[in-house]
C-alpha positions as CSV (number, residue, x, y, z in Angstrom):
1,M,-13.0,6.0,-15.6
2,E,-11.1,8.3,-17.8
3,R,-7.2,8.3,-16.7
4,R,-6.8,11.7,-16.4
5,G,-10.1,12.4,-14.5
6,F,-9.2,10.8,-11.5
7,L,-7.7,13.2,-9.7
8,A,-10.7,15.4,-9.3
9,A,-12.9,12.7,-7.9
10,L,-10.2,11.8,-4.9
11,G,-12.3,14.0,-2.9
12,A,-15.6,12.9,-3.9
13,G,-16.5,10.0,-1.9
14,A,-13.1,7.6,-2.4
15,V,-14.2,6.1,0.7
16,A,-17.7,6.6,0.8
17,G,-19.4,4.0,2.9
18,L,-16.7,3.2,5.0
19,A,-18.0,2.9,8.3
20,P,-16.2,4.3,11.1
21,I,-15.6,1.7,14.1
22,P,-18.3,1.7,16.6
23,S,-16.4,3.7,19.4
24,W,-14.5,5.8,17.1
25,A,-11.8,7.2,19.4
26,A,-10.5,3.5,19.8
27,V,-8.8,1.7,23.1
28,G,-6.2,-0.7,23.0
29,V,-5.6,-0.8,19.0
30,E,-2.3,-1.7,18.1
31,D,0.1,0.9,17.4
32,V,1.5,0.5,14.1
33,S,3.5,3.5,14.0
34,R,6.5,1.4,15.5
35,S,8.7,-1.0,14.0
36,A,7.6,-4.7,14.8
37,G,9.4,-7.6,15.3
38,D,10.7,-9.9,12.7
39,F,8.0,-10.0,9.7
40,P,5.7,-13.2,9.1
41,S,7.3,-15.5,7.0
42,L,5.5,-14.7,3.6
43,F,4.2,-17.2,1.5
44,G,6.1,-19.8,3.2
45,T,9.7,-18.2,2.5
46,R,12.2,-16.8,4.5
47,E,13.4,-13.3,4.0
48,Y,17.3,-11.9,4.0
49,F,18.1,-8.2,4.0
50,I,20.4,-8.0,0.8
51,G,21.3,-4.0,1.0
52,S,19.6,-1.2,-0.8
53,T,16.9,-0.8,-3.0
54,V,18.3,1.8,-5.4
55,K,21.5,0.2,-5.5
56,K,20.4,-3.3,-6.4
57,L,17.0,-2.7,-7.7
58,P,17.5,0.9,-9.3
59,R,14.2,0.5,-11.4
60,A,12.7,0.9,-8.0
61,R,13.8,4.3,-7.3
62,A,10.5,6.0,-6.9
63,A,9.7,3.8,-3.8
64,I,12.1,5.7,-1.5
65,K,10.5,9.4,-2.9
66,P,8.0,10.8,-0.3
67,L,4.5,11.0,-1.2
68,E,3.9,13.9,-3.5
69,R,1.8,16.8,-1.5
70,E,-1.0,17.0,-3.7
71,I,-1.6,13.0,-3.4
72,A,-1.8,13.6,0.2
73,A,-3.7,16.3,0.3
74,N,-6.6,14.6,-2.3
75,F,-6.2,11.5,0.0
76,A,-7.1,13.6,3.0
77,Q,-10.0,14.8,1.7
78,A,-11.0,11.5,1.1
79,V,-10.4,10.5,4.5
80,A,-12.0,13.2,5.9
81,R,-15.3,11.8,4.8
82,A,-14.6,8.7,7.2
83,V,-13.4,10.9,10.2
84,P,-15.8,12.7,12.5
85,V,-15.5,16.6,12.2
86,S,-15.1,17.0,15.8
87,A,-12.0,14.7,15.5
88,V,-10.3,17.1,13.3
89,R,-8.6,20.3,14.6
90,G,-8.1,22.8,11.7
91,G,-9.3,20.5,8.8
92,T,-5.1,20.2,7.4
93,T,-3.8,17.1,6.0
94,D,-1.7,16.2,9.0
95,S,-4.5,16.8,11.3
96,I,-6.9,14.6,9.2
97,F,-3.9,11.7,8.8
98,Q,-3.6,12.0,12.6
99,A,-7.3,11.8,13.5
100,A,-7.4,8.7,11.1
101,G,-5.1,6.8,13.5
102,A,-7.8,6.0,15.9
103,F,-9.6,3.7,13.3
104,S,-8.2,0.2,13.5
105,P,-5.0,-0.9,11.6
106,H,-7.4,-3.1,9.2
107,E,-10.1,-0.2,8.5
108,R,-7.0,1.9,7.6
109,M,-5.8,-0.8,5.4
110,R,-9.1,-1.0,3.7
111,M,-9.5,2.7,3.6
112,V,-6.0,2.8,1.3
113,N,-7.1,-0.7,-0.6
114,D,-10.2,0.9,-1.6
115,F,-8.7,4.0,-2.7
116,A,-5.9,2.7,-4.7
117,N,-7.8,0.1,-6.4
118,R,-10.1,2.5,-8.3
119,M,-7.5,3.2,-10.3
120,P,-7.4,1.4,-14.1
121,Y,-4.8,-1.3,-14.2
122,I,-2.6,-0.6,-17.3
123,E,0.1,-2.1,-18.5
124,D,3.7,-0.2,-18.7
125,I,4.0,-1.1,-22.3
126,D,1.0,0.6,-23.1
127,N,1.2,3.5,-20.6
128,Y,5.0,4.4,-21.4
129,G,5.6,2.3,-24.4
130,L,8.1,0.2,-21.8
131,R,8.3,-3.5,-20.3
132,D,8.9,-2.2,-16.9
133,F,8.8,1.1,-15.3
134,W,8.3,2.2,-11.8
135,A,6.3,5.3,-11.7
136,D,5.6,7.8,-8.9
137,T,2.8,8.1,-7.2
138,A,1.5,11.1,-8.6
139,T,1.9,9.9,-12.2
140,F,0.2,6.6,-11.3
141,F,-2.7,8.5,-9.8
142,K,-2.8,10.5,-13.1
143,N,-2.3,7.7,-15.6
144,G,-3.2,4.4,-13.8
145,G,-0.5,1.8,-13.8
146,D,0.3,-1.9,-13.2
147,C,1.0,-3.9,-9.8
148,E,3.9,-2.3,-8.7
149,D,2.4,1.2,-9.0
150,F,-0.5,-0.3,-7.0
151,A,1.5,-1.6,-4.2
152,M,4.0,1.5,-4.2
153,A,1.1,3.8,-4.0
154,K,-0.5,1.6,-0.8
155,F,2.8,1.5,0.7
156,K,2.9,5.4,1.0
157,L,-0.5,6.3,1.6
158,L,-0.5,4.0,4.8
159,E,2.8,5.5,6.1
160,K,1.0,8.8,5.8
161,I,-1.8,7.3,7.9
162,G,0.7,5.8,10.5
163,F,2.1,2.6,9.7
164,H,5.7,2.1,10.1
165,P,7.6,1.3,6.7
166,A,9.4,-1.5,8.5
167,R,6.0,-3.0,9.1
168,M,5.5,-3.0,5.2
169,R,6.8,-5.0,2.0
170,I,6.6,-4.1,-1.5
171,V,6.6,-7.9,-2.5
172,L,7.7,-8.9,-6.5
173,L,6.7,-12.5,-6.9
174,L,5.6,-15.1,-9.6
175,D,1.7,-15.8,-9.7
176,Q,2.2,-19.6,-10.7
177,N,-1.6,-19.4,-11.7
178,R,-1.3,-16.8,-14.5
179,N,2.4,-17.8,-14.9
180,R,3.4,-14.0,-14.7
181,Q,5.1,-11.6,-12.3
182,H,3.3,-9.9,-9.8
183,A,3.8,-7.6,-7.2
184,V,1.7,-6.6,-3.9
185,L,1.9,-4.9,-0.5
186,T,1.9,-6.8,2.7
187,V,1.6,-5.4,6.1
188,N,2.6,-6.8,9.4
189,T,0.2,-6.2,12.2
190,G,-1.5,-8.2,14.7
191,G,1.3,-10.6,14.0
192,E,-0.2,-11.4,10.5
193,A,1.0,-10.6,7.1
194,W,-2.0,-8.9,5.6
195,M,-2.2,-8.8,1.6
196,L,-3.2,-5.5,-0.4
197,D,-3.9,-6.9,-4.0
198,S,-4.9,-4.9,-7.1
199,L,-6.2,-8.1,-8.0
200,I,-8.3,-8.6,-4.7
201,R,-10.8,-6.3,-3.5
202,D,-10.4,-7.0,0.3
203,V,-7.4,-7.1,2.3
204,V,-6.7,-10.6,3.4
205,P,-4.2,-12.7,4.8
206,H,-1.2,-13.6,2.7
207,Q,-1.9,-17.3,3.2
208,K,-4.9,-16.7,1.0
209,A,-2.3,-16.7,-1.8
210,A,-0.5,-20.0,-1.7
211,H,0.1,-19.8,-5.9
212,Y,2.3,-16.6,-5.1
213,R,6.0,-17.3,-4.8
214,P,8.0,-14.3,-3.9
215,T,11.6,-13.4,-5.3
216,V,12.5,-10.1,-3.8
217,S,10.4,-7.4,-1.5
218,L,11.6,-4.0,-0.4
219,S,10.3,-1.8,2.6
220,G,11.8,1.7,1.0
221,P,15.2,1.9,1.0
222,R,15.7,-1.8,2.0
223,L,15.8,-4.9,-0.3
224,Y,15.1,-8.2,0.8
225,L,15.7,-11.6,-1.2
226,H,12.9,-14.4,-0.3
227,I,13.7,-18.0,-0.4
228,A,11.6,-20.9,0.1
229,P,13.1,-23.8,2.7
230,K,14.1,-27.0,1.3
231,A,12.0,-29.8,0.9
């Protein structure tokens, strides 16, 4: 897909084929709009809050910006294709996102993962002539991007459909199989940390990537250091 042609296609079936849960008005689904307790231990590490994202990782400043209105509206068009018309009052962006809350957390994660992973993966050096550049979400959905752009877009889209930011971590890590830096999004629900990865089609438990070694993670303005326990 051409880099600049994606915005026009966002409302044209980006989540087509996503089956709604059998009883659409779900009963007993975990309320992910509330903060959970301790975050599950990611990839065998312990996390320690170390301060402000902007102060300690200024290149990640775009992570604390709100989702752009244009992207929210286009994502809502895609979500609306999976939501029964009768459940949406007025057809506004907010009402569509509210209706999407009746999907299970896992269905919503899969919806966002599929939506973002349609974008082309492009290294920052090819996109911007820079070795490391954190694009805002609107720029990502215009130009494509690299791993942290995917993770950040998923963070903001999940927040729009009801996930508390404290339940999510944009994780910067070393991919030992490829011997290079990488980034993924992890989400705390059901007592498990689920991983949304630009390299993996499905939403999977973080234990599936034993070759990942996290260094830091961020949850919007909060930054965490990850340390592996001593042998």
